[in-house]
PQR file with spaces between the fields and no chain letter, atoms N, CA, C, O and H, PARSE charges and radii, in Angstrom:
ATOM       1  N    MET     1     -43.745   49.883  -53.698 -0.4000 1.5000
ATOM       2  CA   MET     1     -44.582   49.585  -54.857 -0.0000 2.0000
ATOM       3  C    MET     1     -45.605   48.499  -54.537  0.5500 1.7000
ATOM       4  O    MET     1     -46.734   48.544  -55.025 -0.5500 1.4000
ATOM       5  N    LEU     2     -45.213   47.529  -53.723 -0.4000 1.5000
ATOM       6  CA   LEU     2     -46.124   46.438  -53.381 -0.0000 2.0000
ATOM       7  C    LEU     2     -47.351   46.950  -52.630  0.5500 1.7000
ATOM       8  O    LEU     2     -48.448   46.413  -52.784 -0.5500 1.4000
ATOM       9  H    LEU     2     -44.296   47.493  -53.326  0.4000 1.0000
ATOM      10  N    GLY     3     -47.163   47.982  -51.824 -0.4000 1.5000
ATOM      11  CA   GLY     3     -48.273   48.531  -51.058 -0.0000 2.0000
ATOM      12  C    GLY     3     -49.300   49.251  -51.912  0.5500 1.7000
ATOM      13  O    GLY     3     -50.436   49.441  -51.476 -0.5500 1.4000
ATOM      14  H    GLY     3     -46.272   48.419  -51.699  0.4000 1.0000
ATOM      15  N    LEU     4     -48.931   49.654  -53.111 -0.4000 1.5000
ATOM      16  CA   LEU     4     -49.855   50.386  -53.975 -0.0000 2.0000
ATOM      17  C    LEU     4     -50.756   49.475  -54.815  0.5500 1.7000
ATOM      18  O    LEU     4     -51.717   49.952  -55.420 -0.5500 1.4000
ATOM      19  H    LEU     4     -48.008   49.501  -53.465  0.4000 1.0000
ATOM      20  N    ILE     5     -50.463   48.195  -54.860 -0.4000 1.5000
ATOM      21  CA   ILE     5     -51.232   47.283  -55.707 -0.0000 2.0000
ATOM      22  C    ILE     5     -52.709   47.201  -55.287  0.5500 1.7000
ATOM      23  O    ILE     5     -53.576   47.412  -56.136 -0.5500 1.4000
ATOM      24  H    ILE     5     -49.682   47.808  -54.369  0.4000 1.0000
ATOM      25  N    PRO     6     -53.038   46.903  -54.016 -0.5600 1.5000
ATOM      26  CA   PRO     6     -54.466   46.828  -53.656  0.2800 2.0000
ATOM      27  C    PRO     6     -55.225   48.151  -53.839  0.5500 1.7000
ATOM      28  O    PRO     6     -56.332   48.127  -54.379 -0.5500 1.4000
ATOM      29  N    PRO     7     -54.680   49.312  -53.412 -0.5600 1.5000
ATOM      30  CA   PRO     7     -55.416   50.552  -53.679  0.2800 2.0000
ATOM      31  C    PRO     7     -55.591   50.817  -55.179  0.5500 1.7000
ATOM      32  O    PRO     7     -56.619   51.347  -55.601 -0.5500 1.4000
ATOM      33  N    ALA     8     -54.599   50.452  -55.974 -0.4000 1.5000
ATOM      34  CA   ALA     8     -54.714   50.639  -57.424 -0.0000 2.0000
ATOM      35  C    ALA     8     -55.800   49.736  -58.002  0.5500 1.7000
ATOM      36  O    ALA     8     -56.518   50.142  -58.916 -0.5500 1.4000
ATOM      37  H    ALA     8     -53.764   50.021  -55.631  0.4000 1.0000
ATOM      38  N    LEU     9     -55.927   48.526  -57.485 -0.4000 1.5000
ATOM      39  CA   LEU     9     -56.981   47.620  -57.939 -0.0000 2.0000
ATOM      40  C    LEU     9     -58.369   48.160  -57.578  0.5500 1.7000
ATOM      41  O    LEU     9     -59.302   48.079  -58.376 -0.5500 1.4000
ATOM      42  H    LEU     9     -55.344   48.196  -56.743  0.4000 1.0000
ATOM      43  N    VAL    10     -58.490   48.707  -56.377 -0.4000 1.5000
ATOM      44  CA   VAL    10     -59.775   49.287  -55.962 -0.0000 2.0000
ATOM      45  C    VAL    10     -60.107   50.491  -56.830  0.5500 1.7000
ATOM      46  O    VAL    10     -61.244   50.641  -57.276 -0.5500 1.4000
ATOM      47  H    VAL    10     -57.732   48.773  -55.729  0.4000 1.0000
ATOM      48  N    LEU    11     -59.130   51.342  -57.069 -0.4000 1.5000
ATOM      49  CA   LEU    11     -59.348   52.506  -57.922 -0.0000 2.0000
ATOM      50  C    LEU    11     -59.706   52.068  -59.349  0.5500 1.7000
ATOM      51  O    LEU    11     -60.597   52.643  -59.975 -0.5500 1.4000
ATOM      52  H    LEU    11     -58.207   51.220  -56.706  0.4000 1.0000
ATOM      53  N    GLY    12     -59.018   51.065  -59.845 -0.4000 1.5000
ATOM      54  CA   GLY    12     -59.316   50.545  -61.174 -0.0000 2.0000
ATOM      55  C    GLY    12     -60.728   49.973  -61.257  0.5500 1.7000
ATOM      56  O    GLY    12     -61.417   50.140  -62.263 -0.5500 1.4000
ATOM      57  H    GLY    12     -58.294   50.598  -59.336  0.4000 1.0000
ATOM      58  N    ALA    13     -61.149   49.299  -60.194 -0.4000 1.5000
ATOM      59  CA   ALA    13     -62.508   48.754  -60.169 -0.0000 2.0000
ATOM      60  C    ALA    13     -63.542   49.877  -60.183  0.5500 1.7000
ATOM      61  O    ALA    13     -64.571   49.774  -60.851 -0.5500 1.4000
ATOM      62  H    ALA    13     -60.589   49.163  -59.377  0.4000 1.0000
ATOM      63  N    LYS    14     -63.264   50.947  -59.445 -0.4000 1.5000
ATOM      64  CA   LYS    14     -64.186   52.094  -59.445 -0.0000 2.0000
ATOM      65  C    LYS    14     -64.247   52.735  -60.827  0.5500 1.7000
ATOM      66  O    LYS    14     -65.327   53.077  -61.310 -0.5500 1.4000
ATOM      67  H    LYS    14     -62.429   51.031  -58.902  0.4000 1.0000
ATOM      68  N    LEU    15     -63.096   52.896  -61.458 -0.4000 1.5000
ATOM      69  CA   LEU    15     -63.058   53.502  -62.785 -0.0000 2.0000
ATOM      70  C    LEU    15     -63.701   52.606  -63.838  0.5500 1.7000
ATOM      71  O    LEU    15     -64.220   53.095  -64.842 -0.5500 1.4000
ATOM      72  H    LEU    15     -62.219   52.619  -61.066  0.4000 1.0000
ATOM      73  N    ALA    16     -63.667   51.301  -63.610 -0.4000 1.5000
ATOM      74  CA   ALA    16     -64.278   50.362  -64.551 -0.0000 2.0000
ATOM      75  C    ALA    16     -65.797   50.293  -64.381  0.5500 1.7000
ATOM      76  O    ALA    16     -66.488   49.649  -65.170 -0.5500 1.4000
ATOM      77  H    ALA    16     -63.246   50.904  -62.795  0.4000 1.0000
ATOM      78  N    GLY    17     -66.311   50.964  -63.345 -0.4000 1.5000
ATOM      79  CA   GLY    17     -67.757   51.022  -63.168 -0.0000 2.0000
ATOM      80  C    GLY    17     -68.321   50.091  -62.119  0.5500 1.7000
ATOM      81  O    GLY    17     -69.540   49.988  -61.985 -0.5500 1.4000
ATOM      82  H    GLY    17     -65.750   51.487  -62.703  0.4000 1.0000
ATOM      83  N    PHE    18     -67.468   49.409  -61.370 -0.4000 1.5000
ATOM      84  CA   PHE    18     -67.968   48.534  -60.311 -0.0000 2.0000
ATOM      85  C    PHE    18     -68.481   49.379  -59.155  0.5500 1.7000
ATOM      86  O    PHE    18     -67.890   50.404  -58.815 -0.5500 1.4000
ATOM      87  H    PHE    18     -66.477   49.493  -61.478  0.4000 1.0000
ATOM      88  N    ASP    19     -69.586   48.945  -58.553 -0.4000 1.5000
ATOM      89  CA   ASP    19     -70.175   49.654  -57.424 -0.0000 2.0000
ATOM      90  C    ASP    19     -69.511   49.170  -56.137  0.5500 1.7000
ATOM      91  O    ASP    19     -69.713   48.028  -55.723 -0.5500 1.4000
ATOM      92  H    ASP    19     -70.067   48.113  -58.830  0.4000 1.0000
ATOM      93  N    LEU    20     -68.726   50.032  -55.511 -0.4000 1.5000
ATOM      94  CA   LEU    20     -68.036   49.683  -54.268 -0.0000 2.0000
ATOM      95  C    LEU    20     -68.654   50.400  -53.071  0.5500 1.7000
ATOM      96  O    LEU    20     -67.969   50.657  -52.081 -0.5500 1.4000
ATOM      97  H    LEU    20     -68.562   50.960  -55.847  0.4000 1.0000
ATOM      98  N    SER    21     -69.954   50.725  -53.158 -0.4000 1.5000
ATOM      99  CA   SER    21     -70.578   51.480  -52.088 -0.0000 2.0000
ATOM     100  C    SER    21     -71.216   50.584  -51.024  0.5500 1.7000
ATOM     101  O    SER    21     -71.526   51.068  -49.936 -0.5500 1.4000
ATOM     102  H    SER    21     -70.510   50.517  -53.962  0.4000 1.0000
ATOM     103  N    GLY    22     -71.416   49.319  -51.300 -0.4000 1.5000
ATOM     104  CA   GLY    22     -72.033   48.405  -50.339 -0.0000 2.0000
ATOM     105  C    GLY    22     -71.035   47.888  -49.318  0.5500 1.7000
ATOM     106  O    GLY    22     -69.888   48.333  -49.289 -0.5500 1.4000
ATOM     107  H    GLY    22     -71.163   48.926  -52.184  0.4000 1.0000
ATOM     108  N    PRO    23     -71.460   46.959  -48.485 -0.5600 1.5000
ATOM     109  CA   PRO    23     -70.577   46.428  -47.445  0.2800 2.0000
ATOM     110  C    PRO    23     -69.363   45.690  -48.004  0.5500 1.7000
ATOM     111  O    PRO    23     -68.271   45.782  -47.444 -0.5500 1.4000
ATOM     112  N    ILE    24     -69.545   44.966  -49.090 -0.4000 1.5000
ATOM     113  CA   ILE    24     -68.417   44.246  -49.692 -0.0000 2.0000
ATOM     114  C    ILE    24     -67.416   45.239  -50.272  0.5500 1.7000
ATOM     115  O    ILE    24     -66.210   45.095  -50.072 -0.5500 1.4000
ATOM     116  H    ILE    24     -70.432   44.891  -49.545  0.4000 1.0000
ATOM     117  N    GLY    25     -67.904   46.232  -50.978 -0.4000 1.5000
ATOM     118  CA   GLY    25     -67.024   47.253  -51.540 -0.0000 2.0000
ATOM     119  C    GLY    25     -66.310   48.028  -50.460  0.5500 1.7000
ATOM     120  O    GLY    25     -65.130   48.351  -50.595 -0.5500 1.4000
ATOM     121  H    GLY    25     -68.883   46.350  -51.141  0.4000 1.0000
ATOM     122  N    GLY    26     -67.023   48.329  -49.384 -0.4000 1.5000
ATOM     123  CA   GLY    26     -66.398   49.022  -48.253 -0.0000 2.0000
ATOM     124  C    GLY    26     -65.293   48.198  -47.617  0.5500 1.7000
ATOM     125  O    GLY    26     -64.257   48.727  -47.214 -0.5500 1.4000
ATOM     126  H    GLY    26     -67.982   48.066  -49.275  0.4000 1.0000
ATOM     127  N    ALA    27     -65.528   46.899  -47.534 -0.4000 1.5000
ATOM     128  CA   ALA    27     -64.508   46.006  -46.975 -0.0000 2.0000
ATOM     129  C    ALA    27     -63.260   45.994  -47.848  0.5500 1.7000
ATOM     130  O    ALA    27     -62.139   45.966  -47.342 -0.5500 1.4000
ATOM     131  H    ALA    27     -66.370   46.469  -47.861  0.4000 1.0000
ATOM     132  N    TRP    28     -63.465   46.017  -49.185 -0.4000 1.5000
ATOM     133  CA   TRP    28     -62.317   46.053  -50.095 -0.0000 2.0000
ATOM     134  C    TRP    28     -61.532   47.354  -49.927  0.5500 1.7000
ATOM     135  O    TRP    28     -60.301   47.343  -49.934 -0.5500 1.4000
ATOM     136  H    TRP    28     -64.377   46.040  -49.596  0.4000 1.0000
ATOM     137  N    VAL    29     -62.236   48.465  -49.776 -0.4000 1.5000
ATOM     138  CA   VAL    29     -61.565   49.748  -49.598 -0.0000 2.0000
ATOM     139  C    VAL    29     -60.784   49.769  -48.287  0.5500 1.7000
ATOM     140  O    VAL    29     -59.641   50.225  -48.251 -0.5500 1.4000
ATOM     141  H    VAL    29     -63.236   48.474  -49.769  0.4000 1.0000
ATOM     142  N    VAL    30     -61.397   49.278  -47.214 -0.4000 1.5000
ATOM     143  CA   VAL    30     -60.717   49.235  -45.910 -0.0000 2.0000
ATOM     144  C    VAL    30     -59.502   48.313  -45.971  0.5500 1.7000
ATOM     145  O    VAL    30     -58.434   48.658  -45.463 -0.5500 1.4000
ATOM     146  H    VAL    30     -62.326   48.908  -47.243  0.4000 1.0000
ATOM     147  N    ALA    31     -59.660   47.149  -46.586 -0.4000 1.5000
ATOM     148  CA   ALA    31     -58.543   46.203  -46.686 -0.0000 2.0000
ATOM     149  C    ALA    31     -57.395   46.781  -47.509  0.5500 1.7000
ATOM     150  O    ALA    31     -56.229   46.620  -47.148 -0.5500 1.4000
ATOM     151  H    ALA    31     -60.527   46.870  -46.998  0.4000 1.0000
ATOM     152  N    ALA    32     -57.720   47.453  -48.614 -0.4000 1.5000
ATOM     153  CA   ALA    32     -56.675   48.048  -49.450 -0.0000 2.0000
ATOM     154  C    ALA    32     -55.952   49.161  -48.707  0.5500 1.7000
ATOM     155  O    ALA    32     -54.733   49.294  -48.813 -0.5500 1.4000
ATOM     156  H    ALA    32     -58.667   47.584  -48.907  0.4000 1.0000
ATOM     157  N    THR    33     -56.705   49.963  -47.952 -0.4000 1.5000
ATOM     158  CA   THR    33     -56.093   51.048  -47.183 -0.0000 2.0000
ATOM     159  C    THR    33     -55.214   50.488  -46.068  0.5500 1.7000
ATOM     160  O    THR    33     -54.114   50.988  -45.835 -0.5500 1.4000
ATOM     161  H    THR    33     -57.696   49.855  -47.866  0.4000 1.0000
ATOM     162  N    ALA    34     -55.694   49.458  -45.383 -0.4000 1.5000
ATOM     163  CA   ALA    34     -54.899   48.833  -44.323 -0.0000 2.0000
ATOM     164  C    ALA    34     -53.627   48.206  -44.885  0.5500 1.7000
ATOM     165  O    ALA    34     -52.555   48.317  -44.291 -0.5500 1.4000
ATOM     166  H    ALA    34     -56.588   49.052  -45.572  0.4000 1.0000
ATOM     167  N    TRP    35     -53.755   47.544  -46.040 -0.4000 1.5000
ATOM     168  CA   TRP    35     -52.583   46.944  -46.690 -0.0000 2.0000
ATOM     169  C    TRP    35     -51.538   48.018  -46.992  0.5500 1.7000
ATOM     170  O    TRP    35     -50.354   47.847  -46.701 -0.5500 1.4000
ATOM     171  H    TRP    35     -54.625   47.453  -46.523  0.4000 1.0000
ATOM     172  N    PHE    36     -51.992   49.126  -47.579 -0.4000 1.5000
ATOM     173  CA   PHE    36     -51.077   50.219  -47.913 -0.0000 2.0000
ATOM     174  C    PHE    36     -50.426   50.779  -46.659  0.5500 1.7000
ATOM     175  O    PHE    36     -49.216   51.003  -46.636 -0.5500 1.4000
ATOM     176  H    PHE    36     -52.954   49.265  -47.816  0.4000 1.0000
ATOM     177  N    ALA    37     -51.221   51.009  -45.608 -0.4000 1.5000
ATOM     178  CA   ALA    37     -50.679   51.586  -44.375 -0.0000 2.0000
ATOM     179  C    ALA    37     -49.667   50.658  -43.719  0.5500 1.7000
ATOM     180  O    ALA    37     -48.612   51.110  -43.273 -0.5500 1.4000
ATOM     181  H    ALA    37     -52.204   50.826  -45.627  0.4000 1.0000
ATOM     182  N    LEU    38     -49.977   49.364  -43.654 -0.4000 1.5000
ATOM     183  CA   LEU    38     -49.039   48.420  -43.043 -0.0000 2.0000
ATOM     184  C    LEU    38     -47.767   48.272  -43.863  0.5500 1.7000
ATOM     185  O    LEU    38     -46.676   48.154  -43.304 -0.5500 1.4000
ATOM     186  H    LEU    38     -50.834   48.998  -44.016  0.4000 1.0000
ATOM     187  N    THR    39     -47.899   48.276  -45.173 -0.4000 1.5000
ATOM     188  CA   THR    39     -46.711   48.194  -46.026 -0.0000 2.0000
ATOM     189  C    THR    39     -45.838   49.425  -45.837  0.5500 1.7000
ATOM     190  O    THR    39     -44.616   49.315  -45.736 -0.5500 1.4000
ATOM     191  H    THR    39     -48.785   48.371  -45.627  0.4000 1.0000
ATOM     192  N    LEU    40     -46.455   50.583  -45.791 -0.4000 1.5000
ATOM     193  CA   LEU    40     -45.715   51.828  -45.584 -0.0000 2.0000
ATOM     194  C    LEU    40     -45.048   51.838  -44.211  0.5500 1.7000
ATOM     195  O    LEU    40     -43.889   52.228  -44.072 -0.5500 1.4000
ATOM     196  H    LEU    40     -47.447   50.672  -45.874  0.4000 1.0000
ATOM     197  N    LEU    41     -45.795   51.406  -43.209 -0.4000 1.5000
ATOM     198  CA   LEU    41     -45.268   51.386  -41.839 -0.0000 2.0000
ATOM     199  C    LEU    41     -44.077   50.441  -41.714  0.5500 1.7000
ATOM     200  O    LEU    41     -43.053   50.810  -41.140 -0.5500 1.4000
ATOM     201  H    LEU    41     -46.737   51.089  -43.323  0.4000 1.0000
ATOM     202  N    THR    42     -44.201   49.237  -42.241 -0.4000 1.5000
ATOM     203  CA   THR    42     -43.109   48.274  -42.111 -0.0000 2.0000
ATOM     204  C    THR    42     -41.904   48.647  -42.964  0.5500 1.7000
ATOM     205  O    THR    42     -40.787   48.224  -42.669 -0.5500 1.4000
ATOM     206  H    THR    42     -45.034   48.937  -42.707  0.4000 1.0000
ATOM     207  N    THR    43     -42.113   49.428  -44.008 -0.4000 1.5000
ATOM     208  CA   THR    43     -40.996   49.858  -44.847 -0.0000 2.0000
ATOM     209  C    THR    43     -40.150   50.911  -44.153  0.5500 1.7000
ATOM     210  O    THR    43     -38.922   50.863  -44.218 -0.5500 1.4000
ATOM     211  H    THR    43     -43.021   49.772  -44.247  0.4000 1.0000
ATOM     212  N    PHE    44     -40.794   51.858  -43.491 -0.4000 1.5000
ATOM     213  CA   PHE    44     -40.068   52.988  -42.924 -0.0000 2.0000
ATOM     214  C    PHE    44     -39.805   52.890  -41.431  0.5500 1.7000
ATOM     215  O    PHE    44     -39.071   53.717  -40.891 -0.5500 1.4000
ATOM     216  H    PHE    44     -41.792   51.897  -43.439  0.4000 1.0000
ATOM     217  N    ASP    45     -40.379   51.905  -40.744 -0.4000 1.5000
ATOM     218  CA   ASP    45     -40.175   51.757  -39.305 -0.0000 2.0000
ATOM     219  C    ASP    45     -39.549   50.395  -39.039  0.5500 1.7000
ATOM     220  O    ASP    45     -40.184   49.362  -39.248 -0.5500 1.4000
ATOM     221  H    ASP    45     -40.976   51.232  -41.182  0.4000 1.0000
ATOM     222  N    SER    46     -38.316   50.396  -38.583 -0.4000 1.5000
ATOM     223  CA   SER    46     -37.613   49.138  -38.365 -0.0000 2.0000
ATOM     224  C    SER    46     -38.202   48.331  -37.211  0.5500 1.7000
ATOM     225  O    SER    46     -37.997   47.119  -37.147 -0.5500 1.4000
ATOM     226  H    SER    46     -37.800   51.236  -38.414  0.4000 1.0000
ATOM     227  N    GLN    47     -38.914   48.964  -36.317 -0.4000 1.5000
ATOM     228  CA   GLN    47     -39.523   48.265  -35.180 -0.0000 2.0000
ATOM     229  C    GLN    47     -40.965   47.848  -35.441  0.5500 1.7000
ATOM     230  O    GLN    47     -41.602   47.274  -34.559 -0.5500 1.4000
ATOM     231  H    GLN    47     -39.081   49.948  -36.369  0.4000 1.0000
ATOM     232  N    ALA    48     -41.490   48.120  -36.621 -0.4000 1.5000
ATOM     233  CA   ALA    48     -42.903   47.857  -36.910 -0.0000 2.0000
ATOM     234  C    ALA    48     -43.249   46.373  -36.804  0.5500 1.7000
ATOM     235  O    ALA    48     -44.315   46.024  -36.296 -0.5500 1.4000
ATOM     236  H    ALA    48     -40.972   48.586  -37.338  0.4000 1.0000
ATOM     237  N    ALA    49     -42.379   45.512  -37.269 -0.4000 1.5000
ATOM     238  CA   ALA    49     -42.669   44.074  -37.219 -0.0000 2.0000
ATOM     239  C    ALA    49     -42.835   43.621  -35.770  0.5500 1.7000
ATOM     240  O    ALA    49     -43.710   42.810  -35.468 -0.5500 1.4000
ATOM     241  H    ALA    49     -41.513   45.795  -37.682  0.4000 1.0000
ATOM     242  N    THR    50     -42.004   44.141  -34.880 -0.4000 1.5000
ATOM     243  CA   THR    50     -42.101   43.809  -33.460 -0.0000 2.0000
ATOM     244  C    THR    50     -43.409   44.328  -32.880  0.5500 1.7000
ATOM     245  O    THR    50     -44.073   43.625  -32.119 -0.5500 1.4000
ATOM     246  H    THR    50     -41.293   44.800  -35.125  0.4000 1.0000
ATOM     247  N    ARG    51     -43.782   45.554  -33.234 -0.4000 1.5000
ATOM     248  CA   ARG    51     -45.020   46.143  -32.721 -0.0000 2.0000
ATOM     249  C    ARG    51     -46.243   45.385  -33.220  0.5500 1.7000
ATOM     250  O    ARG    51     -47.187   45.164  -32.461 -0.5500 1.4000
ATOM     251  H    ARG    51     -43.242   46.126  -33.852  0.4000 1.0000
ATOM     252  N    ILE    52     -46.236   44.989  -34.476 -0.4000 1.5000
ATOM     253  CA   ILE    52     -47.358   44.235  -35.027 -0.0000 2.0000
ATOM     254  C    ILE    52     -47.457   42.874  -34.347  0.5500 1.7000
ATOM     255  O    ILE    52     -48.558   42.393  -34.079 -0.5500 1.4000
ATOM     256  H    ILE    52     -45.470   45.168  -35.093  0.4000 1.0000
ATOM     257  N    SER    53     -46.326   42.259  -34.072 -0.4000 1.5000
ATOM     258  CA   SER    53     -46.316   40.985  -33.370 -0.0000 2.0000
ATOM     259  C    SER    53     -46.896   41.136  -31.965  0.5500 1.7000
ATOM     260  O    SER    53     -47.632   40.266  -31.499 -0.5500 1.4000
ATOM     261  H    SER    53     -45.431   42.650  -34.290  0.4000 1.0000
ATOM     262  N    LEU    54     -46.567   42.234  -31.292 -0.4000 1.5000
ATOM     263  CA   LEU    54     -47.116   42.484  -29.961 -0.0000 2.0000
ATOM     264  C    LEU    54     -48.631   42.679  -30.017  0.5500 1.7000
ATOM     265  O    LEU    54     -49.347   42.205  -29.135 -0.5500 1.4000
ATOM     266  H    LEU    54     -45.968   42.940  -31.670  0.4000 1.0000
ATOM     267  N    LEU    55     -49.120   43.367  -31.036 -0.4000 1.5000
ATOM     268  CA   LEU    55     -50.563   43.535  -31.189 -0.0000 2.0000
ATOM     269  C    LEU    55     -51.257   42.202  -31.433  0.5500 1.7000
ATOM     270  O    LEU    55     -52.347   41.958  -30.914 -0.5500 1.4000
ATOM     271  H    LEU    55     -48.538   43.753  -31.752  0.4000 1.0000
ATOM     272  N    LYS    56     -50.624   41.338  -32.226 -0.4000 1.5000
ATOM     273  CA   LYS    56     -51.190   40.021  -32.487 -0.0000 2.0000
ATOM     274  C    LYS    56     -51.237   39.201  -31.200  0.5500 1.7000
ATOM     275  O    LYS    56     -52.231   38.527  -30.928 -0.5500 1.4000
ATOM     276  H    LYS    56     -49.739   41.536  -32.648  0.4000 1.0000
ATOM     277  N    ASP    57     -50.167   39.258  -30.411 -0.4000 1.5000
ATOM     278  CA   ASP    57     -50.148   38.545  -29.139 -0.0000 2.0000
ATOM     279  C    ASP    57     -51.226   39.073  -28.194  0.5500 1.7000
ATOM     280  O    ASP    57     -51.863   38.295  -27.484 -0.5500 1.4000
ATOM     281  H    ASP    57     -49.360   39.805  -30.633  0.4000 1.0000
ATOM     282  N    ALA    58     -51.432   40.384  -28.181 -0.4000 1.5000
ATOM     283  CA   ALA    58     -52.474   40.969  -27.339 -0.0000 2.0000
ATOM     284  C    ALA    58     -53.852   40.512  -27.779  0.5500 1.7000
ATOM     285  O    ALA    58     -54.715   40.249  -26.942 -0.5500 1.4000
ATOM     286  H    ALA    58     -50.915   41.016  -28.758  0.4000 1.0000
ATOM     287  N    ALA    59     -54.070   40.413  -29.091 -0.4000 1.5000
ATOM     288  CA   ALA    59     -55.367   39.941  -29.603 -0.0000 2.0000
ATOM     289  C    ALA    59     -55.596   38.486  -29.205  0.5500 1.7000
ATOM     290  O    ALA    59     -56.715   38.114  -28.851 -0.5500 1.4000
ATOM     291  H    ALA    59     -53.369   40.627  -29.771  0.4000 1.0000
ATOM     292  N    GLU    60     -54.566   37.670  -29.257 -0.4000 1.5000
ATOM     293  CA   GLU    60     -54.694   36.271  -28.855 -0.0000 2.0000
ATOM     294  C    GLU    60     -54.988   36.156  -27.368  0.5500 1.7000
ATOM     295  O    GLU    60     -55.792   35.318  -26.958 -0.5500 1.4000
ATOM     296  H    GLU    60     -53.657   37.972  -29.545  0.4000 1.0000
ATOM     297  N    LEU    61     -54.346   36.987  -26.558 -0.4000 1.5000
ATOM     298  CA   LEU    61     -54.576   36.977  -25.122 -0.0000 2.0000
ATOM     299  C    LEU    61     -56.001   37.407  -24.806  0.5500 1.7000
ATOM     300  O    LEU    61     -56.660   36.803  -23.959 -0.5500 1.4000
ATOM     301  H    LEU    61     -53.693   37.667  -26.891  0.4000 1.0000
ATOM     302  N    THR    62     -56.477   38.439  -25.474 -0.4000 1.5000
ATOM     303  CA   THR    62     -57.844   38.914  -25.276 -0.0000 2.0000
ATOM     304  C    THR    62     -58.844   37.830  -25.659  0.5500 1.7000
ATOM     305  O    THR    62     -59.837   37.622  -24.962 -0.5500 1.4000
ATOM     306  H    THR    62     -55.942   38.930  -26.162  0.4000 1.0000
ATOM     307  N    ALA    63     -58.586   37.143  -26.761 -0.4000 1.5000
ATOM     308  CA   ALA    63     -59.484   36.070  -27.195 -0.0000 2.0000
ATOM     309  C    ALA    63     -59.482   34.922  -26.200  0.5500 1.7000
ATOM     310  O    ALA    63     -60.518   34.292  -25.988 -0.5500 1.4000
ATOM     311  H    ALA    63     -57.780   37.311  -27.328  0.4000 1.0000
ATOM     312  N    SER    64     -58.348   34.640  -25.591 -0.4000 1.5000
ATOM     313  CA   SER    64     -58.296   33.552  -24.617 -0.0000 2.0000
ATOM     314  C    SER    64     -59.095   33.902  -23.362  0.5500 1.7000
ATOM     315  O    SER    64     -59.651   33.012  -22.720 -0.5500 1.4000
ATOM     316  H    SER    64     -57.506   35.151  -25.763  0.4000 1.0000
ATOM     317  N    PHE    65     -59.160   35.184  -23.005 -0.4000 1.5000
ATOM     318  CA   PHE    65     -59.967   35.605  -21.871 -0.0000 2.0000
ATOM     319  C    PHE    65     -61.463   35.442  -22.159  0.5500 1.7000
ATOM     320  O    PHE    65     -62.253   35.181  -21.252 -0.5500 1.4000
ATOM     321  H    PHE    65     -58.708   35.908  -23.526  0.4000 1.0000
ATOM     322  N    ARG    66     -61.832   35.596  -23.411 -0.4000 1.5000
ATOM     323  CA   ARG    66     -63.232   35.457  -23.803 -0.0000 2.0000
ATOM     324  C    ARG    66     -63.633   34.004  -23.994  0.5500 1.7000
ATOM     325  O    ARG    66     -64.807   33.710  -24.217 -0.5500 1.4000
ATOM     326  H    ARG    66     -61.190   35.808  -24.147  0.4000 1.0000
ATOM     327  N    GLY    67     -62.683   33.101  -23.911 -0.4000 1.5000
ATOM     328  CA   GLY    67     -63.016   31.685  -24.009 -0.0000 2.0000
ATOM     329  C    GLY    67     -62.807   31.061  -25.359  0.5500 1.7000
ATOM     330  O    GLY    67     -63.248   29.934  -25.584 -0.5500 1.4000
ATOM     331  H    GLY    67     -61.729   33.339  -23.730  0.4000 1.0000
ATOM     332  N    GLY    68     -62.155   31.742  -26.262 -0.4000 1.5000
ATOM     333  CA   GLY    68     -61.902   31.183  -27.578 -0.0000 2.0000
ATOM     334  C    GLY    68     -60.613   31.713  -28.128  0.5500 1.7000
ATOM     335  O    GLY    68     -60.118   32.752  -27.690 -0.5500 1.4000
ATOM     336  H    GLY    68     -61.796   32.658  -26.080  0.4000 1.0000
ATOM     337  N    ALA    69     -60.074   31.013  -29.074 -0.4000 1.5000
ATOM     338  CA   ALA    69     -58.840   31.450  -29.721 -0.0000 2.0000
ATOM     339  C    ALA    69     -59.185   32.113  -31.030  0.5500 1.7000
ATOM     340  O    ALA    69     -60.146   31.717  -31.690 -0.5500 1.4000
ATOM     341  H    ALA    69     -60.477   30.169  -29.429  0.4000 1.0000
ATOM     342  N    PRO    70     -58.418   33.121  -31.422 -0.5600 1.5000
ATOM     343  CA   PRO    70     -58.675   33.748  -32.725  0.2800 2.0000
ATOM     344  C    PRO    70     -58.367   32.774  -33.853  0.5500 1.7000
ATOM     345  O    PRO    70     -57.509   31.900  -33.724 -0.5500 1.4000
ATOM     346  N    LYS    71     -59.068   32.938  -34.938 -0.4000 1.5000
ATOM     347  CA   LYS    71     -58.832   32.080  -36.093 -0.0000 2.0000
ATOM     348  C    LYS    71     -57.586   32.547  -36.815  0.5500 1.7000
ATOM     349  O    LYS    71     -57.399   33.745  -37.028 -0.5500 1.4000
ATOM     350  H    LYS    71     -59.765   33.648  -35.043  0.4000 1.0000
ATOM     351  N    PRO    72     -56.718   31.594  -37.198 -0.5600 1.5000
ATOM     352  CA   PRO    72     -55.471   31.991  -37.882  0.2800 2.0000
ATOM     353  C    PRO    72     -55.694   32.564  -39.246  0.5500 1.7000
ATOM     354  O    PRO    72     -54.735   32.936  -39.924 -0.5500 1.4000
C-alpha cells in the first residue's frame, strides 16, 4: 500500500487539472514510478535490499573515480 501513495498523488494531480507535461511534472512521474517499483521489488524479493546496497556502493565508487563523492 505504501508504494501506491506517490503514483496515486500523481494521478490525483492529473485529475485535478495540474499540468504534468513539463520537466518538473515528468520528474514527479518518474519519481513516483521508481518509488512504486522499488517498494514492489523490496516487498517480494528478500535479496533486494542487498542488491540496492551494492548498486549504491558501485555509484559511490564510480563517483570517486571521477574525483568527487556523490551527494547523500
